C-alpha positions as CSV (number, residue, x, y, z in Angstrom):
1,M,-8.7,-15.8,11.2
2,R,-11.6,-13.4,10.7
3,F,-15.0,-14.7,9.4
4,Q,-17.9,-11.9,8.8
5,K,-20.0,-11.3,11.6
6,D,-23.1,-13.3,10.3
7,A,-21.6,-16.2,9.0
8,K,-23.4,-19.1,9.8
9,I,-21.4,-22.4,11.3
10,E,-23.2,-24.7,8.6
11,D,-22.0,-22.0,5.6
12,I,-18.5,-22.3,7.0
13,V,-18.3,-26.2,7.2
14,I,-19.4,-25.9,3.4
15,G,-17.3,-23.3,2.2
16,K,-19.8,-20.4,1.8
17,H,-18.6,-18.1,4.1
18,K,-16.5,-15.0,2.9
19,R,-12.7,-15.9,2.0
20,S,-10.2,-12.9,1.3
21,Y,-9.3,-12.5,-2.3
22,V,-6.3,-10.5,-3.0
23,M,-4.0,-9.8,-5.9
24,M,-0.5,-9.4,-4.8
25,C,1.7,-7.0,-7.0
26,I,5.3,-6.9,-6.7
27,P,7.0,-4.4,-9.3
28,T,10.7,-4.9,-9.6
29,L,13.7,-4.6,-12.0
30,G,14.9,-7.8,-11.8
31,M,17.1,-9.6,-9.0
32,V,15.9,-8.9,-5.5
33,S,17.6,-9.8,-1.9
34,I,17.4,-13.1,-0.4
35,K,16.6,-11.0,2.8
36,F,13.4,-10.1,0.7
37,M,12.6,-13.7,-0.3
38,F,12.9,-15.0,3.4
39,A,10.5,-12.1,4.6
40,G,8.0,-13.1,2.3
41,M,8.5,-16.6,2.6
42,R,7.4,-16.2,6.3
43,M,4.7,-13.6,5.7
44,Q,1.5,-15.0,6.9
45,M,-1.6,-14.7,4.7
46,P,-5.3,-15.2,6.0
47,M,-6.3,-18.6,6.7
48,N,-8.3,-20.3,3.7
49,G,-7.6,-16.9,1.7
50,Q,-6.6,-16.8,-2.1
51,V,-3.7,-14.5,-2.6
52,F,-2.1,-14.4,-6.0
53,Q,1.2,-13.0,-7.1
54,H,1.8,-10.7,-10.2
55,I,5.0,-9.9,-10.8
56,V,5.6,-6.9,-13.1
57,E,9.3,-7.0,-14.1
58,G,11.9,-4.4,-15.7
59,M,9.5,-1.4,-15.7
60,E,9.6,2.0,-13.8
61,V,7.6,1.8,-10.9
62,G,4.9,4.1,-11.7
63,A,4.3,2.1,-14.8
64,A,4.8,-1.3,-13.4
65,R,1.8,-0.4,-11.0
66,N,-0.3,1.1,-13.5
67,K,-0.1,-2.1,-15.5
68,A,-0.9,-4.2,-12.6
69,V,-4.1,-2.5,-12.5
70,E,-4.7,-2.5,-16.1
71,D,-4.1,-6.3,-16.0
72,L,-6.4,-6.6,-13.0
73,M,-9.1,-4.9,-15.0
74,T,-8.8,-7.3,-17.5
75,L,-10.5,-9.9,-15.4
76,P,-14.5,-10.4,-15.8
77,Q,-16.0,-8.5,-12.7
78,E,-17.1,-11.6,-10.6
79,Q,-13.5,-12.6,-11.0
80,R,-11.7,-10.0,-9.7
81,P,-10.2,-9.8,-6.0
82,Q,-11.4,-7.4,-3.5
83,Y,-8.2,-6.0,-2.8
84,L,-4.9,-5.1,-4.7
85,F,-1.8,-5.4,-2.4
86,F,1.7,-3.7,-3.5
87,L,4.8,-5.4,-1.9
88,G,7.9,-3.6,-2.7
89,D,11.0,-5.6,-3.4
90,D,12.7,-3.8,-1.0
91,M,10.5,-4.6,1.9
92,L,11.1,-6.7,4.9
93,P,7.8,-7.4,6.5
94,E,7.3,-9.1,9.9
95,W,5.3,-12.5,9.9
96,D,1.9,-11.0,10.4
97,A,2.2,-7.5,8.9
98,F,-0.1,-8.5,6.1
99,V,-2.9,-10.0,8.3
100,K,-2.7,-7.2,10.8
101,L,-3.2,-4.8,7.8
102,Y,-6.1,-6.8,5.9
103,E,-7.9,-7.1,9.2
104,E,-7.9,-3.5,9.4
105,M,-9.0,-3.1,6.3
106,E,-11.9,-5.5,6.8
107,E,-13.2,-3.1,9.1
108,G,-14.7,-1.1,6.0
109,K,-12.9,2.3,7.5
110,W,-10.4,2.9,4.8
111,D,-10.2,2.7,1.0
112,M,-6.3,2.4,1.1
113,L,-4.4,1.3,4.2
114,T,-0.4,1.3,4.3
115,G,2.1,0.1,6.6
116,L,4.5,2.2,8.4
117,Y,8.2,2.2,6.9
118,F,11.0,4.7,6.6
119,L,13.1,6.5,3.9
120,K,16.4,5.2,3.7
121,G,18.7,7.5,5.4
122,E,20.1,9.1,8.8
123,P,18.1,9.6,10.7
124,P,15.3,7.5,9.1
125,T,12.2,9.3,8.7
126,P,8.6,7.8,8.1
127,L,6.8,8.1,5.0
128,V,3.7,9.9,6.5
129,W,2.6,13.3,5.4
130,R,-0.6,15.5,6.5
131,A,-1.5,18.8,5.1
132,D,-2.2,20.1,8.9
133,H,1.8,19.4,9.9
134,V,5.0,20.8,8.7
135,G,7.0,18.2,7.4
136,R,6.9,14.3,8.0
137,M,4.7,13.2,10.9
138,Q,7.0,11.8,13.8
139,P,6.1,8.6,16.1
140,G,5.8,10.1,19.8
141,K,5.3,13.6,18.9
142,D,2.4,13.4,16.1
143,F,1.1,9.8,16.5
144,T,1.5,6.9,18.7
145,I,3.3,3.5,17.3
146,G,-0.3,1.3,17.0
147,D,-2.5,4.0,15.9
148,V,-4.1,3.7,12.7
149,I,-4.1,7.2,11.1
150,W,-5.3,9.3,8.0
151,V,-2.8,10.8,6.0
152,D,-2.6,13.2,2.9
153,L,0.5,11.5,1.5
154,T,2.3,8.1,2.3
155,G,4.4,5.5,0.1
156,L,2.7,2.5,-1.6
157,D,5.2,-0.2,-0.9
158,F,3.3,-2.2,1.6
159,T,-0.3,-1.3,1.0
160,L,-3.9,-2.6,0.5
161,I,-6.2,-0.9,-2.1
162,R,-9.8,-1.7,-2.8
163,V,-10.3,-2.8,-6.2
164,S,-13.9,-0.9,-6.0
165,L,-11.9,2.2,-5.6
166,L,-9.8,1.3,-8.5
167,E,-13.0,0.8,-10.7
168,K,-14.0,4.3,-10.1
169,M,-11.0,5.9,-11.4
170,K,-9.8,5.9,-15.1
171,S,-6.0,5.0,-16.2
172,P,-3.6,5.9,-15.4
173,W,-4.1,5.3,-12.1
174,F,-0.2,5.8,-11.4
175,K,2.2,8.1,-13.0
176,T,5.7,9.9,-12.2
177,G,5.9,12.8,-14.1
178,P,6.6,16.8,-13.2
179,S,5.6,18.9,-10.5
180,L,2.0,18.1,-9.1
181,K,1.1,21.8,-9.4
182,S,-2.7,22.3,-8.6
183,E,-3.6,18.5,-9.1
184,Y,-2.4,18.2,-5.4
185,D,-3.2,21.4,-3.4
186,P,-2.6,20.0,0.6
187,L,0.9,19.5,0.1
188,E,1.7,21.7,-3.0
189,P,3.3,24.5,-0.6
190,Y,5.3,21.9,1.4
191,I,6.6,20.2,-1.7
192,E,7.8,23.8,-3.1
193,S,9.2,24.5,0.1
194,Q,11.6,21.5,-0.4
195,G,12.7,21.8,-3.8
196,I,10.8,18.9,-5.2
197,I,10.2,19.4,-9.0
198,S,8.7,16.2,-9.8
199,H,6.0,13.9,-8.3
200,T,6.1,10.3,-7.5
201,E,3.7,7.5,-8.5
202,D,2.2,7.5,-4.9
203,A,1.3,11.0,-4.9
204,W,-0.2,11.0,-8.2
205,F,-2.5,8.0,-7.3
206,I,-3.5,9.6,-3.8
207,S,-4.4,12.8,-5.6
208,R,-6.6,11.2,-7.8
209,A,-8.0,9.0,-5.4
210,K,-8.8,11.9,-3.0
211,Q,-11.2,13.0,-5.9
212,F,-13.2,10.2,-5.5
213,E,-13.3,11.1,-1.6
214,A,-10.9,8.0,-0.8
215,K,-10.0,7.4,2.9
216,I,-6.5,6.8,2.9
217,G,-4.7,5.8,6.1
218,V,-1.4,4.1,7.6
219,H,-1.5,1.5,10.3
220,T,1.5,2.3,12.4
221,G,1.2,-0.8,14.3
222,V,2.6,-2.4,11.2
223,R,6.1,-1.8,11.0
224,V,7.5,-2.7,7.6
225,S,11.6,-2.6,7.5
226,H,13.2,-1.0,4.4
227,L,16.3,-2.6,2.9
228,D,18.7,-0.5,1.2
229,V,20.1,-3.2,-1.2
230,K,23.4,-1.6,-2.0
231,S,24.7,-1.1,1.5
232,G,22.6,-3.8,3.1
233,N,21.5,-1.0,5.7
234,V,17.8,-1.5,7.0
235,Y,16.0,1.4,8.1
């Protein structure tokens, strides 16, 4: 449990200390795995914090993420949470994964922070890109597990985003569509070299967030397993 450094004991006793306030969004097309349910049930939340779930069902993931932000923005300014947390419906987090991510965000160095998870495939590869590297960054080579590193691109399925960043941006916050072209210059040569002709909603969001000088990071000490629902394999 973490209190702000200047909290007074008398404020804590009567409930005036700062509490975590997070909107958790789970985009899903419908049915989810029992493994996902069990992992979510055991995932610890910050003590005395308020975390409310917002499930967006039956929509393409980019549209679902955008709908979540639109719904959040309908709240009066004074009622908005501090963070928006995206949890993919095929993520299997460790019990303390969210708390680790939250505590690092509370240090104030990041506008968006995600856990470390891997693409489904053999060999599994981490969703960590940076413009000064060729291809995805690899643990043990480009970073040490446990490091919190800045990135140019990552996935969003276990991610905390400051609502203050979202407030600076305009709709659409997320969008899936054709090639980014000049909209995401740092990785464009790599994207083109891989024959990728469309971008995902995470690349769209990060490209726009960087226009607002957002600090994007990956907490490699927050390892989140990635479930392939069809095969049952976990990466």
